[in-house]
N, C-alpha and C positions, 0 to 999 in steps of 0.2 A: 505494500500499500504506500502510496506519495502522496506528500502534502500538497494544496492547491490551495489559492485564495480563495475559491468558489467551496472548500472543503476538502476533505480527504479522499482519494480516490483509490475507492476498489476495483483492483486488476483481475484477481482469483477468487475463488470459493475454498473456503478451508476444509469444506464436509457439509455433512448434514447432521442436525441436531442430535438424531438418534444413534450415530454411530458411536460405539463404544467407545474408541479411542479420545473423543468429546463430551459425551453426554455427561461424565460425573463432573467435569469443570465447569461445563455451561449450567448444571444442576447447582452447585456451589453460586457461581456470579449470580443465578436467579435468585436466589435465595438470598442475597445480600442487596440486591437490587441492582446491577450492573449487567443486566442484559438490555440491550435496547434492541426497538422492533424497528423494521421498515416496512409497512405495508404496499405491496405493489398491486395494481388492478390486474385482473386475469389476463386480459388480453394485450399488457405489457413482459408479460413473462418472459415472453421469447426475444425480447429485445436484449443487447448485449450492453448499450450504451444508455443510462439513465441517471438524472437526477434525484434525489428521494430526501427527506428529510424522515429521521427516526423518531419514536415517540418520546426521545428526552430532548427534541428541539435540535439536533444536529444533524448538519447538511452533510450530503456522502453523493460522490458521483461515483456509477458505478460502468467500468469502462472493461469488459469481459472479451477475451478473444472470441471468436465465432462458434468456435469447439465448445463452449459452457455455455449452459441455460440455468437460469436460478428456478426454484420451485421453492413451496411451501417449506419451510426447512432448514434452506438451506444457510451455512454461517459464512457470514462474509468476512467477519473478523474476531479474530480470538487474542485477547492478552491475557496477562495476568490480571488486571483488573477490570476488562473490560470485553462484551462478546457483543457481535451485530449480528441478528439472526433475521430473513424472510419470512415474512407473511404474506399468504397470496388472498388479494381482497381486501377489501375496506375496515378499519378496523370496528371491531363489534365491542361494545360498550352495552352494560347493565346497568340500568337505573332504578336504584332503590329507596323507598322514601320513609323514612321512620316516623311514626304515629304518635311519639310521645318522645320527650329529652332524655329520660332512663335508654330509650331504644334507642337515639342517636347514640349515645354514649357508648352503649355496647356493641354495637353496627360500626361504628370508629375504631374502635378498639379492636374488634374481630378483623377488619379491614386492614390495619396495619398488623395485628400478630401473625396475619395468614401472607403478608406481603404483598396484597392486591396492591395495584398501580391503581389509584384510585384520588379523587377528589371529592371534596364536601363543600355543599353551600347549602347554609342553613340546615333543612332538614332532609336534603338527597343529597345521595351519594352516587357518584360516576364511577364504576369500575371498568376500566380498558382490561377487558379479557384476553388472556394468553391461552386458555384451554376450552373445555367445553363447558356451555352454560350450568348444566346438570351439577358440575363438580363445584361449582359457586353457590348454586342455591342448594345443594346437598348439607353447606357449611352453615348456612342460618334457616337450614330448615324448620326449627323450634321457634326463632323470631319470628317467621312469616306462618307458620301454623297456629300462633295465638295471637295475632296480627298486630306485630310492635313492630315490623316490617311489610311494607308492599311494595311488590315489582311492578314499577312504573312501565319500563320496556326492556326487550331483551335482543 
């Protein structure tokens, strides 16, 4: 990867996040909040030249050889304290609303404890999903069941 005033240039694919040689390191980085994701629309997955922004707000330029193709889960960058992973399609957001102050506190605590990439405004939590929606909803099933948290959109 080389530097450029428009952001770093990614010139190769490190591998796939499910590769046994990469998955443990990526898991640790994800747990510590050091994995960035770039969402690439399906129609652009075959392109070898792209400008993208990660969910952390960093700009990157992808400049791959014609023999390379990104796919969902491609690892474009892997360092000791940062990884850059491709997600196909638009970012998926889970919007949750707490029905009371105590529910908002519990939901905020859980989101932080579970290392969810999220933001909170008043009583609404927006979670940037990195996995399946059911994985997130299962973690807060009790809060949803008793009406403390309402699922606004998924």
